[in-house]
Backbone as CSV, one residue per row, in Angstrom:
resi,resn,N_x,N_y,N_z,CA_x,CA_y,CA_z,C_x,C_y,C_z
1,MET,10.165,-7.266,15.246,9.818,-6.030,14.566,8.666,-6.324,13.599
2,THR,7.642,-5.499,13.649,6.507,-5.656,12.741,6.821,-5.023,11.387
3,VAL,6.020,-5.341,10.405,6.172,-4.738,9.079,6.022,-3.228,9.182
4,GLU,5.061,-2.785,9.974,4.835,-1.350,10.156,6.067,-0.676,10.750
5,ASP,6.672,-1.310,11.759,7.881,-0.761,12.378,9.014,-0.660,11.366
6,TYR,9.183,-1.709,10.580,10.258,-1.728,9.596,10.143,-0.555,8.627
7,PHE,8.964,-0.349,8.072,8.809,0.713,7.084,8.760,2.096,7.712
8,THR,8.427,2.192,8.989,8.481,3.474,9.674,9.931,3.896,9.891
9,LYS,10.796,2.914,10.154,12.190,3.206,10.498,13.142,3.166,9.309
10,SER,12.730,2.591,8.195,13.642,2.478,7.058,12.995,3.027,5.792
11,ARG,13.840,3.265,4.825,13.362,3.833,3.570,14.256,3.336,2.442
12,ALA,13.651,2.958,1.334,14.390,2.546,0.147,14.053,3.535,-0.960
13,GLY,15.014,4.326,-1.358,14.774,5.322,-2.395,14.231,6.623,-1.835
14,LYS,13.838,7.510,-2.719,13.383,8.846,-2.325,11.898,8.903,-2.024
15,SER,11.144,7.939,-2.523,9.694,7.940,-2.371,9.298,7.138,-1.133
16,PRO,8.366,7.654,-0.312,7.924,6.885,0.853,7.203,5.606,0.422
17,ALA,7.224,4.608,1.285,6.564,3.330,1.008,5.058,3.451,1.220
18,TYR,4.304,2.644,0.479,2.843,2.627,0.595,2.341,1.198,0.690
19,PHE,1.322,1.005,1.529,0.610,-0.263,1.598,-0.590,-0.207,0.667
20,LEU,-0.840,-1.289,-0.049,-2.102,-1.487,-0.751,-3.002,-2.175,0.265
21,VAL,-4.124,-1.545,0.600,-4.979,-2.016,1.688,-6.370,-2.344,1.159
22,GLU,-6.898,-3.469,1.611,-8.271,-3.850,1.292,-9.137,-3.573,2.513
23,LYS,-10.244,-2.854,2.306,-11.191,-2.620,3.397,-11.905,-3.930,3.694
24,SER,-12.125,-4.188,4.974,-12.871,-5.384,5.361,-13.798,-5.037,6.516
25,ILE,-14.664,-5.959,6.856,-15.630,-5.719,7.930,-14.929,-5.519,9.268
26,SER,-13.925,-6.338,9.551,-13.269,-6.258,10.853,-12.153,-5.221,10.890
27,GLU,-11.118,-5.430,10.120,-10.007,-4.481,10.094,-9.379,-4.478,8.711
28,PRO,-8.671,-3.410,8.345,-8.048,-3.340,7.018,-7.031,-4.470,6.827
29,ILE,-6.943,-4.961,5.597,-6.006,-6.033,5.264,-4.930,-5.457,4.351
30,ARG,-3.684,-5.507,4.791,-2.579,-5.037,3.953,-2.256,-6.130,2.937
31,VAL,-2.499,-5.826,1.680,-2.347,-6.801,0.605,-0.928,-6.798,0.051
32,ALA,-0.326,-5.615,-0.049,1.012,-5.487,-0.633,1.668,-4.225,-0.094
33,VAL,2.970,-4.143,-0.291,3.703,-2.928,0.065,4.570,-2.545,-1.130
34,PHE,4.648,-1.255,-1.392,5.445,-0.730,-2.496,6.562,0.128,-1.931
35,TYR,7.792,-0.227,-2.268,8.946,0.545,-1.820,10.076,0.360,-2.823
36,GLY,10.951,1.327,-2.889,12.098,1.241,-3.779,11.838,1.695,-5.209
37,TYR,10.595,2.048,-5.518,10.274,2.549,-6.852,10.402,4.071,-6.868
38,GLU,10.437,4.633,-8.051,10.562,6.085,-8.176,9.365,6.799,-7.560
39,ASN,8.164,6.257,-7.760,6.955,6.860,-7.200,6.039,5.742,-6.686
40,ASN,6.241,5.367,-5.440,5.485,4.266,-4.839,3.991,4.553,-4.762
41,GLU,3.631,5.788,-4.482,2.213,6.146,-4.375,1.505,5.963,-5.719
42,LYS,2.135,6.414,-6.781,1.538,6.288,-8.116,1.345,4.815,-8.477
43,LEU,2.357,4.006,-8.236,2.266,2.579,-8.535,1.162,1.922,-7.713
44,CYS,1.082,2.253,-6.445,0.043,1.702,-5.580,-1.344,2.079,-6.103
45,ASN,-1.527,3.333,-6.454,-2.835,3.778,-6.955,-3.203,3.119,-8.280
46,GLU,-2.212,2.832,-9.110,-2.486,2.112,-10.352,-3.008,0.709,-10.048
47,LEU,-2.432,0.069,-9.034,-2.918,-1.255,-8.659,-4.285,-1.197,-8.002
48,VAL,-4.564,-0.128,-7.269,-5.908,0.044,-6.705,-6.925,0.020,-7.841
49,GLU,-6.666,0.758,-8.902,-7.584,0.798,-10.043,-7.761,-0.587,-10.667
50,LEU,-6.655,-1.311,-10.839,-6.733,-2.650,-11.424,-7.523,-3.609,-10.532
51,TYR,-7.258,-3.566,-9.242,-7.978,-4.440,-8.307,-9.464,-4.104,-8.280
52,MET,-9.802,-2.828,-8.310,-11.206,-2.421,-8.269,-11.935,-2.867,-9.548
53,GLU,-11.237,-2.870,-10.676,-11.837,-3.371,-11.918,-12.063,-4.878,-11.843
54,ARG,-11.076,-5.569,-11.320,-11.154,-7.036,-11.264,-12.089,-7.532,-10.166
55,TYR,-12.093,-6.831,-9.036,-12.917,-7.228,-7.884,-13.829,-6.061,-7.493
56,PRO,-14.877,-5.800,-8.273,-15.701,-4.603,-8.074,-16.455,-4.546,-6.743
57,LEU,-16.626,-5.657,-6.069,-17.322,-5.640,-4.777,-16.381,-5.337,-3.611
58,SER,-15.092,-5.358,-3.867,-14.100,-5.053,-2.829,-13.655,-3.604,-2.944
59,ARG,-13.134,-3.060,-1.864,-12.637,-1.679,-1.849,-11.181,-1.678,-1.412
60,TYR,-10.363,-0.956,-2.173,-8.935,-0.877,-1.913,-8.513,0.584,-1.833
61,TYR,-7.423,0.821,-1.117,-6.845,2.158,-1.055,-5.365,2.035,-0.708
62,CYS,-4.639,3.126,-0.850,-3.220,3.163,-0.509,-3.044,3.904,0.808
63,ALA,-2.169,3.380,1.644,-1.884,4.004,2.934,-0.376,4.171,3.078
64,LEU,0.023,5.322,3.551,1.437,5.616,3.762,2.024,4.647,4.781
65,ALA,3.146,4.016,4.433,3.791,3.058,5.333,4.903,3.707,6.144
66,ASN,5.464,4.782,5.646,6.496,5.516,6.389,6.457,6.982,5.985
67,GLU,7.089,7.800,6.775,7.101,9.244,6.490,8.505,9.745,6.378
């Protein structure tokens, strides 16, 4: 079972899981996953801001891991 399959089929808490993703030349890189928190999307976006401040040449975004 892949990580994607796991989060598509399971859920921890009321908030859907989110991947923190780094854009790359070849394909997106999943850096972290947020699940089990009250608001996974908010937490993920807060880390996007922190990563963008620390690594200004890199681009990050949050992607839904399950629905």
